[in-house]
N, C-alpha and C positions, 0 to 999 in steps of 0.2 A: 390384663392380657399382655404377654410379652412378645416382642418382635422375634420371628424366627431367624432373622439375619444378624441383628446386633444385640439381641436379648435385652433391649430397653423397653420402657413402658410404651404402650400404644393406646390410642383413643378410638372410639367408635367412629366409623366413617361411612354410614349408610348401609345399604343392602345391594347385593348383586342381583342380576336378572333372575337367577334361580331362587332368590329369596334368602340366601345365606347371609349372615352378618359379615360386614367388611370392617377392617380396622386400618388405621394409618399410624406408622411409627413416628413419634415426635422428633427424635434426633435425626434419623436417616431419611424420613419422609417417604418410605416405601409403604405400599398398601398390600394387604394380604387378607385371606378369608379363613374360615374354619370349616373342617369336614369331620363330623363326628368327634368334635372335641380336639382334633389335631389341627395345627395351623398349616396352611398351604398358600403360597403366593399366587397360584393359579386360580383364577376366578371360574372354577369349573367344578361341576358336581362329580361325586364319585362314580355314579352310573355312566356319565359321559366319558370319563377317563377310561373306565373298563371297556366301554364300547370301542373307543379308539384303539386300545391295546389288542382287543380281540380281533379287530380288522387287520391290524399289523400281523398278528399271529396266523392269519389265514391267507397271507401272501399279498396283501394290498400294499401299495407304495405310500409314502408319507403324503404326497400331494393328492392321491386319490382319496385317502382318508380325510384330508382337509376339505376336499370338495363335497364328500358325502355327509360329513358331520358338521361342517361349517365351524370347525375348530382350527385355529391358526397352527401352521406346521411347527412353529417354534415351541408351542405348548405341547404338541404331540411328541416332539423329540425330547423335550424336557421330562415328560412323564415316562417315556420309554427308557431313557438313561437312568432315571431314579429306580424304576422297577427292575431293570436289567441288573444293576449293581446289587440290589437287594436279593434277587433270585440267585445270582452267582454265589453270594455269601451263604445263602440258605442251602444250596446244593453241596457246598464244601462241608458244611456242618452236619447235614442230614445223611449224605451218602458217604458213610465211613464204615470200614471193616465189615463189608457185606460178603456173605458166603456165596461164591459163584463157582461155576463148573467150566464153562466154555466162553471165552472172551475173544472178540475180534477188534482190531484197531486199524484205523485208516486215517487219511488226511483228505480234506476237501479244500480246494483252492478258491480264493477270492482276492479282491484287491481294494485298497482304500485310496481314493484320490486319483491315482493313476497306476498303470501297470509297472512292473519292476524295471523293464527296459527304459521306460520314460523317466522313472525316478533316477536311475543311474545317469542317464543322459543330461538331466537337468541338475544333478548334484543335490537332490533333496535328501532329507533326513529319513530315519527309519520309521517315522510315524506314518508314512505313506508307502505305497507300493504293494507288492504281493503280501497277502495275509492268509496264512495256512491255519486251518482249524483241525487240530488233532482230536479224534473222538475214539472212545472205547465203548462197545456195546456188548451186553451179555446176550448170548445166542437164544436162550430159552425165554427169558423174561423181557427181552428187548429194552432193558434198562440202560440208559446212558450213564455209565459209571464215572467217567471223567472226560473233561475236554480242556483244551488249551489253545489259545489264539496266539500265534507268533509267526516268525519267519521259519522257513524250512531249513533249520540249522540244528546242529547237535545240542546247543543250549536249550532250544525250545523242546527238542525231543526228551532231554533230561527232565525238564519241568513237567512234561506230560507223563513221563514214566513215574515220577514222584507222586503226582496226583492219583494215578491209577493204583499205585502201591498203597496209598492211604485209604483208598475207597474199597479195597478188596481185603479178604481174609482167607487164610487157609491155602491149600494147594489147588491150582486150577490150570487149565490149558489156555495158552494165549497164542493167537496167530496174528501176524502183521504182514504187510506187503514187503517188498524187497528193498525198502529204503535203508541204506547202509547204516546210518547212526543208530537204528534200532538194535543192531547186532551187538553193540557195545553198551548202550545206555540201559537197555532192558535187563541184561544179566547183572550189571553193576547195581541196579536198584533193587532187584528182586532176589538176587542170590540163587539159592537152589530150591526155592519154594514154588516154582512154576515149571510146567512143561511147555517149552516155547519153540515155535517153528515159524519160519517165514515162507510165504507163498510168493515165488518170483514169477512174474509174467513176462513172456517174450512177445514183443509186438512186431508185426510186419509193417512194411511201408504202406502209407496211406495211398489209396487209389481213388480216382474220380477227377472231377473238374477242380478248378482253383478254389472255389468256396468250400467244397467238401474236404479238400486236403488241408485247408487252413483251420477249419473249425471242428472237424471230426477227429476223434482219437484214432490212433492206428489199431488195426485189427489184432486181437490176441490170437497168436498162432500156436502157442505152447505155454505150459506152466510146469514148474517143478518146485518141489518143497525142499527146504533146508532145515534139518533138525539142529537147533542151536543150544537147547538146554533141556535136560530131563529126557523123558520118553513120551512125547505127544502121540496120540492116536492118529494114524494116517487118515482115517475117514473124517476126522474132525478138523483137519488142516484146511481152513476155508476163510475167505474174507467177503463172501457174497452178502452176508447180512449187513456188514458195515458199509459196503458199497451201495446196497439198496437204501440204507438209511441216508446216505449222501443225497440221493434223489429226493427223499422227503425234505431234507434241509433246503435244497434248492427250490423245491416247489412252494415251501411255506415261509421262507425268509426271502423277501423280495430283493434284498441287497445282494444275494448270491445268484440271481437270475442272469444268465449270460446275455450278452449283446443288447443291453439296455443302458440307459443313463441313471438307473436306480441304484447304482453302486454307492457304497458309503463314501462320504467325504471326510469323515473324521474317524480315527481309530477307536475313540471312546464310544462313538455311536455304534460302530460295527460290533464291538465286544458286548455292549449292552443288549443289542438285538439278539445275539447268539445266546447270552445268558438267560434272557427272558424266554426264548424258544425252548431251550433244553429243560428248564424247570416246568414249563407248560407241557412239553412232550411227556415227561416222566410222571407228572401228577394229575394232569387235567385231560389229556388227549387219550381217548379210548382207542386201543390198538385192535385192529380187526382180527388179528391172529390169536389174541389172548382171550381165553374163556375162563369163567368162574363156575366151578361145579358145585359150589356151596349154596347157590340160590335156587329158588323155584323148585324145591323138592329134589335137588340133585341134578336138574336138567341144565345143560350148558347154556350160558347166556354170554353174549359178546358185549360185556360191560366192564372190562378190566383194563386198567392202565398198567404201564410197566412198574410203577411204584407199588401197586396192589399185588402184582405178580411176585415182586421181590420182597413183600412183607413190610414195606415202609408206609403203607396207607391201607385203611380199611374201607375206603369209598372213593368215588371219583370226585376230585376236588374241582371247585369252580375257580374261575380266574379271580373273582373277588376274594375267595378264601386264600388263594396263593399270594395275593398282593397285600392284603390288609390284615390277615389273621395269623400269619406266621411270625414267629418270634425272631 
């Protein structure tokens, strides 16, 4: 047996409480165990890891999962970071050159460590402060085609546009909000192969008491569309599906729940949590609006994931399949 840290020889070192064999590295003195033939420093069974991650994916905080499963929070975070990085790579490799028709893009706000005003006041680095997640969703399949975590800057917008260009194929209609960098980065990345429009919302002044004014967004009093590329259909210029998906993200990723102390403290953890959720949403989570007419003698059944609707999967994946059986 070889050590997963220093790749040196290791000796048997008894058993864990779950019955799996434990080893100790002779040179570095670290201990680790094996799970289905693969080495893992966490003395935790695969079923327990999956349970912890499933609870995170259903909106539980790290410490609530720790209390319910009696698994230390550091172990939970380590498993989440590892799974999140793997899922991010998997989505970039699997979601490529997909034929789409109608795509909507939006951004959702979060923060790491502290909010942007506090970061600027304290003179902290870019690894904390506001964290904007750009997402693109296909209107009919509800597939998350691309996502990018960064600051709300032209550079982050360009990276997001590049990921969306790699994920899509052919001509389609794209709608974004009125964020100005979209108007230059999207045409520069896609050229003439899309019909692109921006839906600009006009907000009125917030009304109510001090708490409502502080935490509630202003009321939308008007909208107007800007045709920026090609000839988009007026009836399809919409960002409602992307905005509704933002609610799903906030409901199921605890780090994005407002007015709590469950926010991310590290950028790496924030990114891993989002990567894990988007892979789970595409391949494992059944969407209530998607039906499959090929089952039960042609009768509609509500057992379809966005990946199945997009033709990337032929069944609903389990979390175990997503984490342990993907290449």
